[in-house]
PyMOL Python script that loads the backbone (N, CA, C, O; Angstrom):
from pymol import cmd

cmd.read_pdbstr("""\
ATOM      1  N   MET A   1     -42.824   4.387 -11.084  1.00  0.00           N
ATOM      2  CA  MET A   1     -43.097   4.810 -12.366  1.00  0.00           C
ATOM      3  C   MET A   1     -44.359   3.751 -12.544  1.00  0.00           C
ATOM      4  O   MET A   1     -44.541   2.705 -11.920  1.00  0.00           O
ATOM      5  N   THR A   2     -45.240   4.388 -13.668  1.00  0.00           N
ATOM      6  CA  THR A   2     -46.633   3.700 -13.769  1.00  0.00           C
ATOM      7  C   THR A   2     -46.248   2.706 -14.895  1.00  0.00           C
ATOM      8  O   THR A   2     -45.166   2.727 -15.483  1.00  0.00           O
ATOM      9  N   LYS A   3     -47.351   1.753 -15.150  1.00  0.00           N
ATOM     10  CA  LYS A   3     -47.430   0.865 -16.259  1.00  0.00           C
ATOM     11  C   LYS A   3     -47.250   1.432 -17.768  1.00  0.00           C
ATOM     12  O   LYS A   3     -47.942   2.419 -18.016  1.00  0.00           O
ATOM     13  N   GLN A   4     -46.538   1.018 -18.661  1.00  0.00           N
ATOM     14  CA  GLN A   4     -46.553   1.160 -19.926  1.00  0.00           C
ATOM     15  C   GLN A   4     -47.081   0.458 -20.839  1.00  0.00           C
ATOM     16  O   GLN A   4     -47.052  -0.772 -20.856  1.00  0.00           O
ATOM     17  N   PHE A   5     -47.703   1.296 -21.827  1.00  0.00           N
ATOM     18  CA  PHE A   5     -48.474   0.279 -22.959  1.00  0.00           C
ATOM     19  C   PHE A   5     -48.326   1.148 -24.298  1.00  0.00           C
ATOM     20  O   PHE A   5     -48.166   2.363 -24.410  1.00  0.00           O
ATOM     21  N   ALA A   6     -48.432   0.132 -25.300  1.00  0.00           N
ATOM     22  CA  ALA A   6     -48.251   0.771 -26.515  1.00  0.00           C
ATOM     23  C   ALA A   6     -49.530   0.796 -27.306  1.00  0.00           C
ATOM     24  O   ALA A   6     -50.584   0.285 -26.927  1.00  0.00           O
ATOM     25  N   VAL A   7     -49.338   1.452 -28.464  1.00  0.00           N
ATOM     26  CA  VAL A   7     -50.686   1.462 -29.401  1.00  0.00           C
ATOM     27  C   VAL A   7     -50.924   0.230 -30.129  1.00  0.00           C
ATOM     28  O   VAL A   7     -50.122  -0.245 -30.933  1.00  0.00           O
ATOM     29  N   GLY A   8     -52.205  -0.345 -29.784  1.00  0.00           N
ATOM     30  CA  GLY A   8     -52.412  -1.748 -30.347  1.00  0.00           C
ATOM     31  C   GLY A   8     -52.457  -2.684 -29.257  1.00  0.00           C
ATOM     32  O   GLY A   8     -52.779  -3.856 -29.455  1.00  0.00           O
ATOM     33  N   ASP A   9     -52.164  -2.258 -28.151  1.00  0.00           N
ATOM     34  CA  ASP A   9     -52.258  -3.198 -26.910  1.00  0.00           C
ATOM     35  C   ASP A   9     -53.877  -3.412 -26.749  1.00  0.00           C
ATOM     36  O   ASP A   9     -54.608  -2.537 -27.213  1.00  0.00           O
ATOM     37  N   HIS A  10     -54.342  -4.332 -26.229  1.00  0.00           N
ATOM     38  CA  HIS A  10     -55.735  -4.802 -26.008  1.00  0.00           C
ATOM     39  C   HIS A  10     -55.555  -4.811 -24.289  1.00  0.00           C
ATOM     40  O   HIS A  10     -54.736  -5.530 -23.718  1.00  0.00           O
ATOM     41  N   VAL A  11     -56.418  -3.936 -23.641  1.00  0.00           N
ATOM     42  CA  VAL A  11     -56.509  -3.690 -22.511  1.00  0.00           C
ATOM     43  C   VAL A  11     -57.971  -3.941 -21.899  1.00  0.00           C
ATOM     44  O   VAL A  11     -58.918  -4.312 -22.594  1.00  0.00           O
ATOM     45  N   ARG A  12     -58.061  -3.657 -20.300  1.00  0.00           N
ATOM     46  CA  ARG A  12     -59.469  -3.797 -19.866  1.00  0.00           C
ATOM     47  C   ARG A  12     -59.182  -2.537 -18.591  1.00  0.00           C
ATOM     48  O   ARG A  12     -58.127  -2.162 -18.079  1.00  0.00           O
ATOM     49  N   TRP A  13     -60.262  -2.211 -18.420  1.00  0.00           N
ATOM     50  CA  TRP A  13     -60.258  -1.147 -17.068  1.00  0.00           C
ATOM     51  C   TRP A  13     -61.817  -1.135 -16.603  1.00  0.00           C
ATOM     52  O   TRP A  13     -62.794  -1.539 -17.234  1.00  0.00           O
ATOM     53  N   ASN A  14     -61.754  -0.539 -15.285  1.00  0.00           N
ATOM     54  CA  ASN A  14     -63.075  -0.591 -14.617  1.00  0.00           C
ATOM     55  C   ASN A  14     -63.955   0.672 -14.587  1.00  0.00           C
ATOM     56  O   ASN A  14     -63.631   1.675 -13.951  1.00  0.00           O
ATOM     57  N   SER A  15     -65.093   0.568 -15.314  1.00  0.00           N
ATOM     58  CA  SER A  15     -65.833   1.777 -15.418  1.00  0.00           C
ATOM     59  C   SER A  15     -67.137   1.647 -14.516  1.00  0.00           C
ATOM     60  O   SER A  15     -67.432   0.625 -13.896  1.00  0.00           O
ATOM     61  N   GLU A  16     -67.839   2.766 -14.529  1.00  0.00           N
ATOM     62  CA  GLU A  16     -69.096   2.747 -13.780  1.00  0.00           C
ATOM     63  C   GLU A  16     -70.069   1.567 -14.088  1.00  0.00           C
ATOM     64  O   GLU A  16     -70.916   1.283 -13.242  1.00  0.00           O
ATOM     65  N   ALA A  17     -69.999   0.915 -15.167  1.00  0.00           N
ATOM     66  CA  ALA A  17     -70.940   0.121 -15.477  1.00  0.00           C
ATOM     67  C   ALA A  17     -70.085  -1.398 -15.639  1.00  0.00           C
ATOM     68  O   ALA A  17     -70.621  -2.377 -16.158  1.00  0.00           O
ATOM     69  N   GLY A  18     -68.840  -1.408 -15.166  1.00  0.00           N
ATOM     70  CA  GLY A  18     -68.172  -2.628 -15.055  1.00  0.00           C
ATOM     71  C   GLY A  18     -66.780  -2.610 -15.679  1.00  0.00           C
ATOM     72  O   GLY A  18     -66.013  -1.649 -15.722  1.00  0.00           O
ATOM     73  N   TYR A  19     -66.604  -3.742 -16.117  1.00  0.00           N
ATOM     74  CA  TYR A  19     -65.020  -3.947 -16.881  1.00  0.00           C
ATOM     75  C   TYR A  19     -65.415  -3.604 -18.260  1.00  0.00           C
ATOM     76  O   TYR A  19     -66.499  -3.931 -18.743  1.00  0.00           O
ATOM     77  N   VAL A  20     -64.441  -2.889 -18.922  1.00  0.00           N
ATOM     78  CA  VAL A  20     -64.507  -2.594 -20.267  1.00  0.00           C
ATOM     79  C   VAL A  20     -63.138  -3.098 -20.918  1.00  0.00           C
ATOM     80  O   VAL A  20     -62.008  -2.891 -20.476  1.00  0.00           O
ATOM     81  N   GLN A  21     -63.480  -3.784 -22.029  1.00  0.00           N
ATOM     82  CA  GLN A  21     -62.053  -4.002 -23.047  1.00  0.00           C
ATOM     83  C   GLN A  21     -62.035  -3.172 -24.026  1.00  0.00           C
ATOM     84  O   GLN A  21     -63.063  -2.603 -24.391  1.00  0.00           O
ATOM     85  N   GLY A  22     -60.802  -2.970 -24.627  1.00  0.00           N
ATOM     86  CA  GLY A  22     -60.526  -2.194 -25.848  1.00  0.00           C
ATOM     87  C   GLY A  22     -59.353  -2.140 -26.296  1.00  0.00           C
ATOM     88  O   GLY A  22     -58.547  -2.811 -25.650  1.00  0.00           O
ATOM     89  N   VAL A  23     -58.918  -1.536 -27.251  1.00  0.00           N
ATOM     90  CA  VAL A  23     -57.521  -1.358 -27.979  1.00  0.00           C
ATOM     91  C   VAL A  23     -57.124   0.048 -27.828  1.00  0.00           C
ATOM     92  O   VAL A  23     -57.884   1.008 -27.956  1.00  0.00           O
ATOM     93  N   ILE A  24     -55.671   0.101 -27.503  1.00  0.00           N
ATOM     94  CA  ILE A  24     -55.086   1.587 -27.319  1.00  0.00           C
ATOM     95  C   ILE A  24     -54.988   2.042 -28.552  1.00  0.00           C
ATOM     96  O   ILE A  24     -54.327   1.322 -29.300  1.00  0.00           O
ATOM     97  N   ILE A  25     -55.509   3.170 -29.086  1.00  0.00           N
ATOM     98  CA  ILE A  25     -55.442   3.803 -30.575  1.00  0.00           C
ATOM     99  C   ILE A  25     -54.407   4.913 -30.185  1.00  0.00           C
ATOM    100  O   ILE A  25     -53.834   5.324 -31.194  1.00  0.00           O
ATOM    101  N   LYS A  26     -54.038   5.456 -29.161  1.00  0.00           N
ATOM    102  CA  LYS A  26     -53.001   6.764 -29.171  1.00  0.00           C
ATOM    103  C   LYS A  26     -52.694   6.981 -27.660  1.00  0.00           C
ATOM    104  O   LYS A  26     -53.472   7.055 -26.709  1.00  0.00           O
ATOM    105  N   LYS A  27     -51.297   7.064 -27.712  1.00  0.00           N
ATOM    106  CA  LYS A  27     -50.593   7.486 -26.412  1.00  0.00           C
ATOM    107  C   LYS A  27     -50.123   8.901 -26.374  1.00  0.00           C
ATOM    108  O   LYS A  27     -49.515   9.421 -27.309  1.00  0.00           O
ATOM    109  N   HIS A  28     -50.464   9.577 -25.125  1.00  0.00           N
ATOM    110  CA  HIS A  28     -50.253  10.991 -25.032  1.00  0.00           C
ATOM    111  C   HIS A  28     -49.260  10.979 -23.993  1.00  0.00           C
ATOM    112  O   HIS A  28     -49.342  10.432 -22.893  1.00  0.00           O
ATOM    113  N   THR A  29     -48.100  11.797 -24.582  1.00  0.00           N
ATOM    114  CA  THR A  29     -47.318  12.043 -23.181  1.00  0.00           C
ATOM    115  C   THR A  29     -46.999  13.481 -22.991  1.00  0.00           C
ATOM    116  O   THR A  29     -46.052  13.745 -22.250  1.00  0.00           O
ATOM    117  N   HIS A  30     -47.720  14.540 -23.610  1.00  0.00           N
ATOM    118  CA  HIS A  30     -47.700  15.850 -23.211  1.00  0.00           C
ATOM    119  C   HIS A  30     -49.370  16.338 -22.837  1.00  0.00           C
ATOM    120  O   HIS A  30     -50.309  15.561 -23.009  1.00  0.00           O
ATOM    121  N   ASP A  31     -49.506  17.443 -22.420  1.00  0.00           N
ATOM    122  CA  ASP A  31     -50.820  17.765 -21.955  1.00  0.00           C
ATOM    123  C   ASP A  31     -51.817  17.900 -23.105  1.00  0.00           C
ATOM    124  O   ASP A  31     -51.503  18.564 -24.093  1.00  0.00           O
ATOM    125  N   VAL A  32     -52.843  17.380 -23.030  1.00  0.00           N
ATOM    126  CA  VAL A  32     -54.083  17.155 -24.107  1.00  0.00           C
ATOM    127  C   VAL A  32     -55.148  17.680 -23.684  1.00  0.00           C
ATOM    128  O   VAL A  32     -55.427  17.546 -22.492  1.00  0.00           O
ATOM    129  N   GLU A  33     -55.998  18.399 -24.544  1.00  0.00           N
ATOM    130  CA  GLU A  33     -57.283  18.814 -24.036  1.00  0.00           C
ATOM    131  C   GLU A  33     -58.142  17.658 -24.675  1.00  0.00           C
ATOM    132  O   GLU A  33     -58.121  17.335 -25.863  1.00  0.00           O
ATOM    133  N   TYR A  34     -58.939  17.065 -23.624  1.00  0.00           N
ATOM    134  CA  TYR A  34     -59.754  15.969 -24.309  1.00  0.00           C
ATOM    135  C   TYR A  34     -61.345  16.117 -23.592  1.00  0.00           C
ATOM    136  O   TYR A  34     -61.440  16.212 -22.368  1.00  0.00           O
ATOM    137  N   LYS A  35     -62.379  16.124 -24.341  1.00  0.00           N
ATOM    138  CA  LYS A  35     -63.613  16.319 -23.825  1.00  0.00           C
ATOM    139  C   LYS A  35     -63.646  17.623 -23.055  1.00  0.00           C
ATOM    140  O   LYS A  35     -64.270  17.489 -22.002  1.00  0.00           O
ATOM    141  N   GLY A  36     -63.228  18.693 -23.225  1.00  0.00           N
ATOM    142  CA  GLY A  36     -63.425  19.853 -22.526  1.00  0.00           C
ATOM    143  C   GLY A  36     -62.445  20.031 -21.426  1.00  0.00           C
ATOM    144  O   GLY A  36     -62.558  21.050 -20.744  1.00  0.00           O
ATOM    145  N   HIS A  37     -61.516  19.199 -21.162  1.00  0.00           N
ATOM    146  CA  HIS A  37     -60.889  19.111 -20.039  1.00  0.00           C
ATOM    147  C   HIS A  37     -59.274  18.940 -20.304  1.00  0.00           C
ATOM    148  O   HIS A  37     -58.829  18.196 -21.178  1.00  0.00           O
ATOM    149  N   VAL A  38     -58.604  19.594 -19.579  1.00  0.00           N
ATOM    150  CA  VAL A  38     -56.708  19.612 -20.141  1.00  0.00           C
ATOM    151  C   VAL A  38     -56.450  18.238 -19.085  1.00  0.00           C
ATOM    152  O   VAL A  38     -56.604  18.236 -17.864  1.00  0.00           O
ATOM    153  N   ARG A  39     -56.021  17.108 -19.941  1.00  0.00           N
ATOM    154  CA  ARG A  39     -55.531  15.928 -19.229  1.00  0.00           C
ATOM    155  C   ARG A  39     -53.654  16.086 -19.137  1.00  0.00           C
ATOM    156  O   ARG A  39     -52.891  16.397 -20.051  1.00  0.00           O
ATOM    157  N   HIS A  40     -53.382  15.805 -17.946  1.00  0.00           N
ATOM    158  CA  HIS A  40     -51.929  16.157 -17.776  1.00  0.00           C
ATOM    159  C   HIS A  40     -51.188  14.858 -18.160  1.00  0.00           C
ATOM    160  O   HIS A  40     -51.451  13.792 -17.604  1.00  0.00           O
ATOM    161  N   CYS A  41     -50.467  14.950 -18.909  1.00  0.00           N
ATOM    162  CA  CYS A  41     -49.482  13.538 -19.434  1.00  0.00           C
ATOM    163  C   CYS A  41     -47.980  13.887 -19.368  1.00  0.00           C
ATOM    164  O   CYS A  41     -47.613  15.062 -19.346  1.00  0.00           O
ATOM    165  N   THR A  42     -47.208  12.963 -19.340  1.00  0.00           N
ATOM    166  CA  THR A  42     -45.631  13.090 -19.398  1.00  0.00           C
ATOM    167  C   THR A  42     -45.287  12.015 -20.113  1.00  0.00           C
ATOM    168  O   THR A  42     -46.097  11.172 -20.499  1.00  0.00           O
ATOM    169  N   GLU A  43     -43.937  11.987 -20.347  1.00  0.00           N
ATOM    170  CA  GLU A  43     -43.335  10.986 -20.826  1.00  0.00           C
ATOM    171  C   GLU A  43     -43.316   9.567 -19.806  1.00  0.00           C
ATOM    172  O   GLU A  43     -43.571   8.428 -20.197  1.00  0.00           O
ATOM    173  N   SER A  44     -43.000   9.908 -18.610  1.00  0.00           N
ATOM    174  CA  SER A  44     -43.040   8.902 -17.801  1.00  0.00           C
ATOM    175  C   SER A  44     -44.551   8.274 -16.989  1.00  0.00           C
ATOM    176  O   SER A  44     -44.641   7.278 -16.270  1.00  0.00           O
ATOM    177  N   ASP A  45     -45.647   9.253 -17.402  1.00  0.00           N
ATOM    178  CA  ASP A  45     -46.877   9.075 -16.768  1.00  0.00           C
ATOM    179  C   ASP A  45     -47.763   9.397 -18.059  1.00  0.00           C
ATOM    180  O   ASP A  45     -48.429  10.431 -18.036  1.00  0.00           O
ATOM    181  N   PRO A  46     -47.798   8.746 -18.944  1.00  0.00           N
ATOM    182  CA  PRO A  46     -48.774   9.146 -20.185  1.00  0.00           C
ATOM    183  C   PRO A  46     -50.057   8.745 -19.876  1.00  0.00           C
ATOM    184  O   PRO A  46     -50.237   8.119 -18.832  1.00  0.00           O
ATOM    185  N   GLN A  47     -50.982   9.002 -20.613  1.00  0.00           N
ATOM    186  CA  GLN A  47     -52.501   8.781 -20.704  1.00  0.00           C
ATOM    187  C   GLN A  47     -52.571   8.126 -22.134  1.00  0.00           C
ATOM    188  O   GLN A  47     -51.874   8.478 -23.086  1.00  0.00           O
ATOM    189  N   TYR A  48     -53.592   7.037 -22.149  1.00  0.00           N
ATOM    190  CA  TYR A  48     -53.977   6.441 -23.445  1.00  0.00           C
ATOM    191  C   TYR A  48     -55.393   6.656 -23.890  1.00  0.00           C
ATOM    192  O   TYR A  48     -56.318   6.645 -23.077  1.00  0.00           O
ATOM    193  N   GLU A  49     -55.548   6.826 -25.004  1.00  0.00           N
ATOM    194  CA  GLU A  49     -56.992   6.614 -25.681  1.00  0.00           C
ATOM    195  C   GLU A  49     -57.118   5.345 -26.077  1.00  0.00           C
ATOM    196  O   GLU A  49     -56.296   4.770 -26.791  1.00  0.00           O
ATOM    197  N   ILE A  50     -58.351   4.754 -25.547  1.00  0.00           N
ATOM    198  CA  ILE A  50     -58.719   3.449 -25.949  1.00  0.00           C
ATOM    199  C   ILE A  50     -60.057   3.495 -26.366  1.00  0.00           C
ATOM    200  O   ILE A  50     -60.887   4.247 -25.855  1.00  0.00           O
ATOM    201  N   LYS A  51     -60.328   2.586 -27.426  1.00  0.00           N
ATOM    202  CA  LYS A  51     -61.693   2.274 -28.048  1.00  0.00           C
ATOM    203  C   LYS A  51     -62.231   1.149 -27.785  1.00  0.00           C
ATOM    204  O   LYS A  51     -61.642   0.128 -28.139  1.00  0.00           O
ATOM    205  N   SER A  52     -63.348   1.079 -27.172  1.00  0.00           N
ATOM    206  CA  SER A  52     -64.265  -0.143 -26.761  1.00  0.00           C
ATOM    207  C   SER A  52     -64.265  -0.926 -27.760  1.00  0.00           C
ATOM    208  O   SER A  52     -64.402  -0.551 -28.925  1.00  0.00           O
ATOM    209  N   ASP A  53     -64.100  -2.171 -27.362  1.00  0.00           N
ATOM    210  CA  ASP A  53     -64.425  -3.254 -28.177  1.00  0.00           C
ATOM    211  C   ASP A  53     -65.961  -3.392 -28.559  1.00  0.00           C
ATOM    212  O   ASP A  53     -66.298  -3.695 -29.704  1.00  0.00           O
ATOM    213  N   ARG A  54     -66.804  -3.171 -27.620  1.00  0.00           N
ATOM    214  CA  ARG A  54     -68.241  -3.346 -27.938  1.00  0.00           C
ATOM    215  C   ARG A  54     -69.156  -2.083 -28.332  1.00  0.00           C
ATOM    216  O   ARG A  54     -70.364  -2.094 -28.567  1.00  0.00           O
ATOM    217  N   THR A  55     -68.333  -1.067 -28.344  1.00  0.00           N
ATOM    218  CA  THR A  55     -69.023   0.201 -28.980  1.00  0.00           C
ATOM    219  C   THR A  55     -67.926   1.053 -29.679  1.00  0.00           C
ATOM    220  O   THR A  55     -66.815   0.562 -29.878  1.00  0.00           O
ATOM    221  N   ASP A  56     -68.236   2.365 -30.065  1.00  0.00           N
ATOM    222  CA  ASP A  56     -67.322   3.369 -30.694  1.00  0.00           C
ATOM    223  C   ASP A  56     -66.726   3.920 -29.729  1.00  0.00           C
ATOM    224  O   ASP A  56     -65.551   4.193 -29.977  1.00  0.00           O
ATOM    225  N   HIS A  57     -67.186   4.260 -28.448  1.00  0.00           N
ATOM    226  CA  HIS A  57     -66.816   4.808 -27.438  1.00  0.00           C
ATOM    227  C   HIS A  57     -65.223   4.934 -27.130  1.00  0.00           C
ATOM    228  O   HIS A  57     -64.552   3.934 -26.878  1.00  0.00           O
ATOM    229  N   VAL A  58     -64.681   6.223 -27.169  1.00  0.00           N
ATOM    230  CA  VAL A  58     -63.212   6.406 -26.815  1.00  0.00           C
ATOM    231  C   VAL A  58     -63.099   6.955 -25.338  1.00  0.00           C
ATOM    232  O   VAL A  58     -63.737   7.924 -24.925  1.00  0.00           O
ATOM    233  N   ALA A  59     -62.275   6.268 -24.657  1.00  0.00           N
ATOM    234  CA  ALA A  59     -62.061   6.687 -23.313  1.00  0.00           C
ATOM    235  C   ALA A  59     -60.549   7.214 -23.134  1.00  0.00           C
ATOM    236  O   ALA A  59     -59.732   7.099 -24.048  1.00  0.00           O
ATOM    237  N   MET A  60     -60.257   7.755 -21.987  1.00  0.00           N
ATOM    238  CA  MET A  60     -58.797   8.187 -21.895  1.00  0.00           C
ATOM    239  C   MET A  60     -58.441   7.630 -20.520  1.00  0.00           C
ATOM    240  O   MET A  60     -59.281   7.811 -19.638  1.00  0.00           O
ATOM    241  N   HIS A  61     -57.290   6.963 -20.198  1.00  0.00           N
ATOM    242  CA  HIS A  61     -57.047   6.686 -18.910  1.00  0.00           C
ATOM    243  C   HIS A  61     -55.300   6.745 -18.733  1.00  0.00           C
ATOM    244  O   HIS A  61     -54.538   6.764 -19.700  1.00  0.00           O
ATOM    245  N   LYS A  62     -54.938   6.765 -17.549  1.00  0.00           N
ATOM    246  CA  LYS A  62     -53.674   6.443 -17.321  1.00  0.00           C
ATOM    247  C   LYS A  62     -53.359   5.029 -17.210  1.00  0.00           C
ATOM    248  O   LYS A  62     -54.262   4.193 -17.180  1.00  0.00           O
ATOM    249  N   GLY A  63     -52.079   4.699 -17.143  1.00  0.00           N
ATOM    250  CA  GLY A  63     -51.709   3.403 -17.371  1.00  0.00           C
ATOM    251  C   GLY A  63     -51.948   2.510 -15.880  1.00  0.00           C
ATOM    252  O   GLY A  63     -51.833   1.284 -15.886  1.00  0.00           O
ATOM    253  N   GLY A  64     -52.215   3.103 -14.901  1.00  0.00           N
ATOM    254  CA  GLY A  64     -52.483   2.525 -13.594  1.00  0.00           C
ATOM    255  C   GLY A  64     -53.808   1.924 -13.499  1.00  0.00           C
ATOM    256  O   GLY A  64     -54.134   1.035 -12.712  1.00  0.00           O
ATOM    257  N   ALA A  65     -54.626   2.559 -14.476  1.00  0.00           N
ATOM    258  CA  ALA A  65     -56.259   2.097 -14.578  1.00  0.00           C
ATOM    259  C   ALA A  65     -56.338   0.949 -15.464  1.00  0.00           C
ATOM    260  O   ALA A  65     -57.334   0.227 -15.509  1.00  0.00           O
ATOM    261  N   LEU A  66     -55.188   0.757 -16.241  1.00  0.00           N
ATOM    262  CA  LEU A  66     -55.304  -0.315 -17.275  1.00  0.00           C
ATOM    263  C   LEU A  66     -54.716  -1.654 -16.862  1.00  0.00           C
ATOM    264  O   LEU A  66     -53.818  -1.764 -16.026  1.00  0.00           O
ATOM    265  N   THR A  67     -55.385  -2.834 -17.617  1.00  0.00           N
ATOM    266  CA  THR A  67     -54.577  -4.108 -17.478  1.00  0.00           C
ATOM    267  C   THR A  67     -54.540  -4.822 -18.642  1.00  0.00           C
ATOM    268  O   THR A  67     -55.556  -5.135 -19.262  1.00  0.00           O
ATOM    269  N   LYS A  68     -53.386  -5.108 -18.987  1.00  0.00           N
ATOM    270  CA  LYS A  68     -53.025  -5.791 -20.498  1.00  0.00           C
ATOM    271  C   LYS A  68     -53.622  -7.008 -20.687  1.00  0.00           C
ATOM    272  O   LYS A  68     -53.135  -7.891 -19.980  1.00  0.00           O
ATOM    273  N   LEU A  69     -54.550  -7.361 -21.436  1.00  0.00           N
ATOM    274  CA  LEU A  69     -54.935  -8.931 -21.955  1.00  0.00           C
ATOM    275  C   LEU A  69     -54.098  -9.535 -22.756  1.00  0.00           C
ATOM    276  O   LEU A  69     -54.339 -10.673 -23.156  1.00  0.00           O
TER     277      LEU A  69
END
""", "prot")
cmd.dss("prot")
cmd.show_as("cartoon", "prot")
cmd.util.cbc("prot")
cmd.orient("prot")
């Protein structure tokens, strides 16, 4: 089972430019189209939309890529 997070959790993840921190704004538990691609999500393996603390950029990641701060 992957790590589970909730909306409002402050997390960080590793991006191409280094570590980024942000707040989870949405939890997806069903397949969703995101930036032109279908992201596969389930109740036991959700994906999270996270808004960066430094910019308005929104990213989507699985729980395994995130660390709670």
